[in-house]
N, C-alpha and C positions, 0 to 999 in steps of 0.2 A: 442586204441582209434587212429584212422587216419585223419585226418582234411585236407582237400583241403586247396592251397593258399586265396579261397577265405571265405570258412571259416575260417580259423587261422584272415584274415583283421577284419572279423567280432567283433573277441573279440579284437583285438588288437588297433581297433578301437575307441571303450572305453576307453583305453587309453592316443590315438593320441588325437583326437577329445575333448572330456569329460572327458577329466585329471581325471579316475578314477586309484588310486591307483595300480601298480602289484597286491601288495597284495591281496587285494579287488578282484581284479577279479579272481587270485588265487583261494582264499579260495569259490567264487561262483560257478567255473566252474571245480576246481578240478583240473585246469593245476598247474605244478608246477611254483612255478615264475623265476628258471631259465629258463625255455621254451619259461613261457611269453616272459624274456628278450630275449632271442636268438631269435623267434620272431620278435621281435619290431626293433632289429638291423638290422634285414635280412629286413626290407620292407624298399623300395625305397625313399628318401624322396621326389622325385616326386610324387611317388603312395602316400606318406602319405597327400599329398595335393588338390593332382584331385581328391582321388577319395571320393565317396558319399554314 
């Protein structure tokens, strides 16, 4: 499975903005918790607050 940056943000946004735990996202999406942790860490802080 390959996701674009925008698709990754759609998943990570649920954690960053809606406070959904990464473990819950991992179960719902089938993406490993470790991968979600990497994506979150790779998301610049400015993008976290400016994207909608």
